C-alpha positions, 0 to 999 in steps of 0.5 A: 909696071908689071901687069898680069894678063887679067889686069891687061884684059881689065884695062882694055875693057875699061878703055873700051867702055870709056870710048863707047860712052864717049861715042854714045855721048857725042854720037860719032865713033871715036878712033879705036872704038871698042865696038864696030858695026859688024856684029858688035866686035871689039877692036884690039888697040895693039894690032887693030884686029876685031875681036869677038866680045868676051873675056875668053876671046880677049885672053885667046887673042892676047895670049894665044899662040895661033895665027889669030893671036895678037902679033903685037903683044910682046908679053906672049913672045916668051911663052911662044918661044918656050913652046917652039923650043919644046916642040923642036926638042921633041922633034929632035928626040923623035928623030934621034929615037927613029935613027936609033931604031933603024940602026939596030 
């Protein structure tokens, strides 16, 4: 089944809410709980890092290309590879232009 980023985020929120309700009813934290004691952060089920609550934080974590992005989200790899290829092409073009300008 193919899900878009928004659907993935909604699914994670739903699971997180279910776990928090379960935790509230039993009084004990469940594994993979959405909230932790440190500033009420949410827990990524893919990479197990703590995330600041909020949709923007989840989108940045799940689909970002920086170091703090989720390394276990396989859906972001094609976009990262595309960005890396573009950066390498731009670097090669800049080097080629620099080489042309020094040979004139």
